[in-house]
N, C-alpha and C positions, 0 to 999 in steps of 0.2 A: 775620383779626385786624388790629387797628389799632394804631398807635404813638402814642405821646404824648411830647411833649418838655416835661420838667418841670425847672423852676428851683427849686433848694433852697438855704437857706443853708448854707454851708459845715459848719457844726457839725452840722447835722441831716443832711447827706449823710454826714459822718464817722460819726455814730452809726447810720445805715442800713447802712453799709459793714461796721461791726464787727459790728452783730447778724446781718447775712446771713451774715457769715463764721463766726460762732459756730454758726449753724443749718445750715451747708454747703450753702447755696443761693446763687444769683446775687442781685444787687441786684434785678434785674427780677423774679424769683420772689418776693422778700421783699416788694416794694411791691405787686405784684400781689395777694399773701395778704393784706396789710395793707388795702387797697381793698376786698377780698371780705368781710373780716370787718367792716369799718365798714358796708357795705352792708347785710350780714346783720343786724347790731344795729339799724340804723335801720328796715329793714323789720319787724324782729321787734317793736320798740316800737311801730310804727304798726298792726301786726296786734292788740297787746295793747290799745292804745287803742281800736280799732274794736270789739273784742270787750267791752270794758268799756262801750261805749256801748249794747249790746245787753243788758247785764245788768239784772237785775230783783232789787231787794232782797227783794221779795215772794216771788219763786220761791225765792231762797236761804233765806229765813226758813221756807218750807215744808219745804224738804229737811231743814233742821236739826231741824225739829220732828218730822218722821218718824223721824229717828235718835234723838231723845230718847225718843219713845213706844215704839220697838223695844226698848229697854232690853237690847239684846242685847250679847253678848260679842264681841270682834272674832274674825275668823278668824285662824288660825295665822299667815298671811303678814303680818298686819297687827301682831302683837304685837311688843313690845319684848323683847330679850333679858332673862332674869332678872336678870343682873348690871348692867343699864343702867337708869339712873333719869333722869327728866326734871329737871333743876334750872333753873326759869325764875327770872330775876332778879326780885327783889321790887320793884313799883313804888315810885318815889320819892314821898316825902310832900311836899306843897307846903310851902315854907319859909314860916315866920311871921315877919313883919317887924314 
């Protein structure tokens, strides 16, 4: 394991200390977790961007067409409960100036 000497502004250090104390962890554990979460977020974004570059609108449209042609009812696991309804917001109308 390596060590890292880190300089923080006093205000940020105070916040880290308070938050670590609230989580019942050391400042070291708190900062380690924060760094791990940031790395994970950046790697996930990079992965999604790479996957998006491989995407094909044509393949996507083909899959949607198959679904539409099937005209099948969803399986039980995909159904919404009877007491739940989807309420999509109505698109805003362009303002007339």
